[in-house]
N, CA, C and O atoms as a Tinker XYZ file with bonds, in Angstrom:
   252  protein
     1  N    -13.169000    1.344000    4.581000    73     2
     2  CA   -11.900000    0.870000    4.875000    64     1     3
     3  C    -10.857000    1.856000    4.244000    63     2     4     5
     4  O    -11.035000    2.275000    3.101000    81     3
     5  N     -9.904000    2.178000    4.896000    73     3     6
     6  CA    -8.816000    3.167000    4.454000    64     5     7
     7  C     -7.470000    2.459000    4.514000    63     6     8     9
     8  O     -7.192000    1.665000    5.413000    81     7
     9  N     -6.693000    2.761000    3.573000    73     7    10
    10  CA    -5.237000    2.326000    3.428000    64     9    11
    11  C     -4.344000    3.402000    3.782000    63    10    12    13
    12  O     -4.301000    4.404000    3.068000    81    11
    13  N     -3.599000    3.292000    4.854000    73    11    14
    14  CA    -2.775000    4.354000    5.303000    64    13    15
    15  C     -1.264000    3.896000    5.255000    63    14    16    17
    16  O     -0.886000    2.746000    5.478000    81    15
    17  N     -0.426000    5.008000    4.919000    73    15    18
    18  CA     0.942000    4.663000    4.664000    64    17    19
    19  C      1.721000    5.514000    5.675000    63    18    20    21
    20  O      1.419000    6.700000    5.814000    81    19
    21  N      2.657000    4.987000    6.348000    73    19    22
    22  CA     3.616000    5.580000    7.275000    64    21    23
    23  C      4.842000    5.770000    6.403000    63    22    24    25
    24  O      5.638000    4.838000    6.293000    81    23
    25  N      5.027000    6.827000    5.828000    73    23    26
    26  CA     6.265000    7.157000    4.819000    64    25    27
    27  C      7.592000    6.968000    5.544000    63    26    28    29
    28  O      8.631000    6.617000    4.985000    81    27
    29  N      7.457000    7.236000    6.858000    73    27    30
    30  CA     8.871000    7.075000    7.643000    64    29    31
    31  C      9.309000    5.668000    7.661000    63    30    32    33
    32  O     10.499000    5.399000    7.819000    81    31
    33  N      8.407000    4.752000    7.507000    73    31    34
    34  CA     8.762000    3.339000    7.687000    64    33    35
    35  C      9.061000    2.679000    6.261000    63    34    36    37
    36  O      9.693000    1.624000    6.214000    81    35
    37  N      8.608000    3.298000    5.113000    73    35    38
    38  CA     8.763000    2.735000    3.784000    64    37    39
    39  C     10.304000    2.841000    3.478000    63    38    40    41
    40  O     10.994000    3.810000    3.795000    81    39
    41  N     10.708000    1.831000    2.883000    73    39    42
    42  CA    12.189000    1.642000    2.534000    64    41    43
    43  C     12.347000    1.558000    0.931000    63    42    44    45
    44  O     13.452000    1.478000    0.394000    81    43
    45  N     11.306000    1.582000    0.326000    73    43    46
    46  CA    11.338000    1.632000   -1.181000    64    45    47
    47  C     11.474000    0.230000   -1.915000    63    46    48    49
    48  O     11.933000    0.132000   -3.053000    81    47
    49  N     11.038000   -0.829000   -1.168000    73    47    50
    50  CA    11.265000   -2.086000   -1.787000    64    49    51
    51  C     10.207000   -2.299000   -2.978000    63    50    52    53
    52  O     10.494000   -3.024000   -3.930000    81    51
    53  N      9.085000   -1.697000   -2.893000    73    51    54
    54  CA     8.024000   -1.839000   -3.917000    64    53    55
    55  C      7.241000   -3.062000   -3.956000    63    54    56    57
    56  O      6.515000   -3.289000   -4.924000    81    55
    57  N      7.329000   -3.858000   -2.988000    73    55    58
    58  CA     6.642000   -5.174000   -2.852000    64    57    59
    59  C      5.165000   -4.902000   -2.673000    63    58    60    61
    60  O      4.369000   -5.760000   -3.054000    81    59
    61  N      4.736000   -3.790000   -2.132000    73    59    62
    62  CA     3.281000   -3.528000   -1.903000    64    61    63
    63  C      2.555000   -3.208000   -3.082000    63    62    64    65
    64  O      1.327000   -3.303000   -3.069000    81    63
    65  N      3.173000   -2.836000   -4.115000    73    63    66
    66  CA     2.560000   -2.220000   -5.282000    64    65    67
    67  C      2.228000   -3.480000   -6.309000    63    66    68    69
    68  O      1.352000   -3.366000   -7.166000    81    67
    69  N      2.970000   -4.633000   -6.153000    73    67    70
    70  CA     2.597000   -5.748000   -6.987000    64    69    71
    71  C      1.229000   -6.280000   -6.742000    63    70    72    73
    72  O      0.548000   -6.562000   -7.728000    81    71
    73  N      0.754000   -6.449000   -5.573000    73    71    74
    74  CA    -0.635000   -7.011000   -5.456000    64    73    75
    75  C     -1.673000   -6.014000   -5.485000    63    74    76    77
    76  O     -2.847000   -6.385000   -5.478000    81    75
    77  N     -1.343000   -4.653000   -5.520000    73    75    78
    78  CA    -2.391000   -3.663000   -5.621000    64    77    79
    79  C     -1.931000   -2.365000   -6.425000    63    78    80    81
    80  O     -1.768000   -1.250000   -5.929000    81    79
    81  N     -1.752000   -2.721000   -7.758000    73    79    82
    82  CA    -1.244000   -1.580000   -8.599000    64    81    83
    83  C     -2.380000   -0.510000   -8.741000    63    82    84    85
    84  O     -2.045000    0.633000   -9.053000    81    83
    85  N     -3.657000   -0.795000   -8.540000    73    83    86
    86  CA    -4.650000    0.082000   -8.717000    64    85    87
    87  C     -4.861000    1.012000   -7.443000    63    86    88    89
    88  O     -5.636000    1.969000   -7.441000    81    87
    89  N     -4.074000    0.615000   -6.349000    73    87    90
    90  CA    -4.161000    1.493000   -5.090000    64    89    91
    91  C     -2.873000    2.098000   -4.661000    63    90    92    93
    92  O     -2.879000    3.051000   -3.881000    81    91
    93  N     -1.708000    1.571000   -5.151000    73    91    94
    94  CA    -0.442000    2.125000   -4.745000    64    93    95
    95  C      0.432000    2.452000   -6.018000    63    94    96    97
    96  O      0.514000    1.658000   -6.956000    81    95
    97  N      0.997000    3.515000   -5.998000    73    95    98
    98  CA     2.018000    4.027000   -7.042000    64    97    99
    99  C      3.308000    4.001000   -6.336000    63    98   100   101
   100  O      3.354000    4.070000   -5.107000    81    99
   101  N      4.444000    3.894000   -7.131000    73    99   102
   102  CA     5.778000    4.064000   -6.661000    64   101   103
   103  C      6.365000    5.258000   -7.222000    63   102   104   105
   104  O      6.136000    5.510000   -8.405000    81   103
   105  N      7.133000    6.070000   -6.493000    73   103   106
   106  CA     7.752000    7.208000   -7.004000    64   105   107
   107  C      9.067000    6.807000   -7.845000    63   106   108   109
   108  O      9.225000    5.626000   -8.154000    81   107
   109  N      9.860000    7.627000   -8.158000    73   107   110
   110  CA    11.042000    7.391000   -9.063000    64   109   111
   111  C     12.072000    6.682000   -8.229000    63   110   112   113
   112  O     12.989000    6.092000   -8.801000    81   111
   113  N     11.985000    6.696000   -6.873000    73   111   114
   114  CA    13.103000    5.890000   -6.105000    64   113   115
   115  C     12.415000    4.659000   -5.547000    63   114   116   117
   116  O     13.039000    4.024000   -4.697000    81   115
   117  N     11.239000    4.247000   -5.904000    73   115   118
   118  CA    10.569000    3.088000   -5.529000    64   117   119
   119  C      9.737000    3.184000   -4.178000    63   118   120   121
   120  O      9.244000    2.160000   -3.705000    81   119
   121  N      9.585000    4.391000   -3.573000    73   119   122
   122  CA     8.866000    4.608000   -2.333000    64   121   123
   123  C      7.364000    4.674000   -2.740000    63   122   124   125
   124  O      6.978000    5.184000   -3.792000    81   123
   125  N      6.566000    4.113000   -1.813000    73   123   126
   126  CA     5.099000    3.861000   -2.087000    64   125   127
   127  C      4.427000    5.290000   -1.865000    63   126   128   129
   128  O      4.828000    6.111000   -1.039000    81   127
   129  N      3.428000    5.451000   -2.657000    73   127   130
   130  CA     2.381000    6.440000   -2.620000    64   129   131
   131  C      0.968000    5.846000   -2.703000    63   130   132   133
   132  O      0.651000    5.202000   -3.703000    81   131
   133  N      0.202000    6.017000   -1.802000    73   131   134
   134  CA    -1.209000    5.482000   -1.814000    64   133   135
   135  C     -1.982000    6.341000   -2.692000    63   134   136   137
   136  O     -2.292000    7.502000   -2.422000    81   135
   137  N     -2.285000    5.705000   -3.778000    73   135   138
   138  CA    -3.171000    6.435000   -4.850000    64   137   139
   139  C     -4.566000    6.650000   -4.377000    63   138   140   141
   140  O     -5.121000    7.739000   -4.527000    81   139
   141  N     -5.197000    5.534000   -3.755000    73   139   142
   142  CA    -6.592000    5.443000   -3.224000    64   141   143
   143  C     -6.676000    5.184000   -1.830000    63   142   144   145
   144  O     -6.481000    4.048000   -1.397000    81   143
   145  N     -6.979000    6.243000   -1.015000    73   143   146
   146  CA    -6.959000    6.002000    0.420000    64   145   147
   147  C     -8.217000    5.202000    0.948000    63   146   148   149
   148  O     -8.136000    4.282000    1.763000    81   147
   149  N     -9.426000    5.681000    0.365000    73   147   150
   150  CA   -10.621000    4.903000    0.623000    64   149   151
   151  C    -10.710000    3.733000   -0.333000    63   150   152   153
   152  O    -10.762000    3.924000   -1.548000    81   151
   153  N    -10.726000    2.504000    0.211000    73   151   154
   154  CA   -10.672000    1.290000   -0.434000    64   153   155
   155  C    -12.102000    0.924000   -0.930000    63   154   156   157
   156  O    -13.006000    0.884000   -0.095000    81   155
   157  N    -12.344000    0.674000   -2.143000    73   155   158
   158  CA   -13.567000    0.192000   -2.607000    64   157   159
   159  C    -13.769000   -1.272000   -2.171000    63   158   160   161
   160  O    -12.781000   -1.961000   -1.921000    81   159
   161  N    -14.902000   -1.723000   -2.082000    73   159   162
   162  CA   -15.181000   -3.116000   -1.604000    64   161   163
   163  C    -14.466000   -4.151000   -2.433000    63   162   164   165
   164  O    -14.026000   -5.153000   -1.870000    81   163
   165  N    -14.313000   -3.973000   -3.792000    73   163   166
   166  CA   -13.580000   -4.890000   -4.543000    64   165   167
   167  C    -12.154000   -4.709000   -4.589000    63   166   168   169
   168  O    -11.481000   -5.339000   -5.404000    81   167
   169  N    -11.633000   -3.887000   -3.767000    73   167   170
   170  CA   -10.263000   -3.681000   -3.563000    64   169   171
   171  C     -9.652000   -4.106000   -2.244000    63   170   172   173
   172  O     -8.469000   -3.932000   -1.953000    81   171
   173  N    -10.598000   -4.700000   -1.443000    73   171   174
   174  CA   -10.098000   -5.037000   -0.211000    64   173   175
   175  C     -9.112000   -6.156000   -0.088000    63   174   176   177
   176  O     -8.188000   -6.118000    0.724000    81   175
   177  N     -9.328000   -7.171000   -0.922000    73   175   178
   178  CA    -8.387000   -8.305000   -0.982000    64   177   179
   179  C     -6.950000   -7.778000   -1.477000    63   178   180   181
   180  O     -5.930000   -8.201000   -0.933000    81   179
   181  N     -6.910000   -6.976000   -2.376000    73   179   182
   182  CA    -5.607000   -6.372000   -2.967000    64   181   183
   183  C     -4.893000   -5.604000   -1.868000    63   182   184   185
   184  O     -3.680000   -5.717000   -1.694000    81   183
   185  N     -5.738000   -4.753000   -1.066000    73   183   186
   186  CA    -5.202000   -3.881000   -0.060000    64   185   187
   187  C     -4.638000   -4.698000    0.998000    63   186   188   189
   188  O     -3.563000   -4.376000    1.505000    81   187
   189  N     -5.287000   -5.748000    1.381000    73   187   190
   190  CA    -4.815000   -6.660000    2.542000    64   189   191
   191  C     -3.524000   -7.406000    1.985000    63   190   192   193
   192  O     -2.599000   -7.616000    2.769000    81   191
   193  N     -3.433000   -7.795000    0.720000    73   191   194
   194  CA    -2.265000   -8.341000    0.315000    64   193   195
   195  C     -0.991000   -7.375000    0.267000    63   194   196   197
   196  O      0.156000   -7.755000    0.500000    81   195
   197  N     -1.344000   -6.135000   -0.051000    73   195   198
   198  CA    -0.296000   -5.154000   -0.036000    64   197   199
   199  C      0.307000   -4.853000    1.298000    63   198   200   201
   200  O      1.508000   -4.605000    1.412000    81   199
   201  N     -0.617000   -4.876000    2.423000    73   199   202
   202  CA    -0.236000   -4.720000    3.727000    64   201   203
   203  C      0.582000   -5.822000    4.154000    63   202   204   205
   204  O      1.581000   -5.588000    4.834000    81   203
   205  N      0.261000   -7.041000    3.819000    73   203   206
   206  CA     1.006000   -8.209000    4.092000    64   205   207
   207  C      2.397000   -8.290000    3.385000    63   206   208   209
   208  O      3.349000   -8.885000    3.887000    81   207
   209  N      2.444000   -7.635000    2.159000    73   207   210
   210  CA     3.617000   -7.702000    1.378000    64   209   211
   211  C      4.798000   -6.827000    1.922000    63   210   212   213
   212  O      5.976000   -7.130000    1.731000    81   211
   213  N      4.407000   -5.755000    2.592000    73   211   214
   214  CA     5.359000   -4.741000    3.099000    64   213   215
   215  C      6.181000   -5.328000    4.240000    63   214   216   217
   216  O      5.666000   -5.651000    5.310000    81   215
   217  N      7.578000   -5.463000    3.950000    73   215   218
   218  CA     8.508000   -6.055000    5.047000    64   217   219
   219  C      8.772000   -5.045000    6.223000    63   218   220   221
   220  O      9.383000   -5.455000    7.210000    81   219
   221  N      8.352000   -3.782000    6.163000    73   219   222
   222  CA     8.519000   -2.782000    7.181000    64   221   223
   223  C      7.213000   -2.409000    7.852000    63   222   224   225
   224  O      7.247000   -1.568000    8.751000    81   223
   225  N      6.108000   -2.941000    7.507000    73   223   226
   226  CA     4.856000   -2.576000    8.122000    64   225   227
   227  C      4.485000   -1.105000    7.826000    63   226   228   229
   228  O      3.785000   -0.480000    8.623000    81   227
   229  N      4.914000   -0.588000    6.769000    73   227   230
   230  CA     4.521000    0.693000    6.419000    64   229   231
   231  C      3.075000    1.026000    6.173000    63   230   232   233
   232  O      2.586000    2.139000    6.368000    81   231
   233  N      2.417000   -0.057000    5.717000    73   231   234
   234  CA     1.018000    0.085000    5.348000    64   233   235
   235  C      0.183000   -0.539000    6.482000    63   234   236   237
   236  O      0.570000   -1.483000    7.170000    81   235
   237  N     -1.064000    0.118000    6.612000    73   235   238
   238  CA    -2.071000   -0.553000    7.360000    64   237   239
   239  C     -3.474000   -0.222000    6.921000    63   238   240   241
   240  O     -3.706000    0.810000    6.291000    81   239
   241  N     -4.378000   -1.056000    7.236000    73   239   242
   242  CA    -5.880000   -0.887000    6.990000    64   241   243
   243  C     -6.628000   -0.404000    8.260000    63   242   244   245
   244  O     -6.467000   -0.929000    9.361000    81   243
   245  N     -7.416000    0.587000    8.031000    73   243   246
   246  CA    -8.270000    1.089000    9.137000    64   245   247
   247  C     -9.703000    0.959000    8.747000    63   246   248   249
   248  O    -10.093000    1.444000    7.685000    81   247
   249  N    -10.464000    0.359000    9.514000    73   247   250
   250  CA   -11.933000    0.077000    9.211000    64   249   251
   251  C    -12.814000    1.250000    9.734000    63   250   252
   252  O    -14.036000    1.217000    9.588000    81   251
């Protein structure tokens, strides 16, 4: 499973990083950066929560 970010949709709210700090970093302006594109099995729940938390649908999971 891969976590993908459409950076053109990210508005810098930072809500995605709260449920998945091990997968997503925020830059100095609050915009998301995916730290780990290939999601380990134990990170699937956090990745799904991060996708759900994004108000602009900038994140998605690909299996």
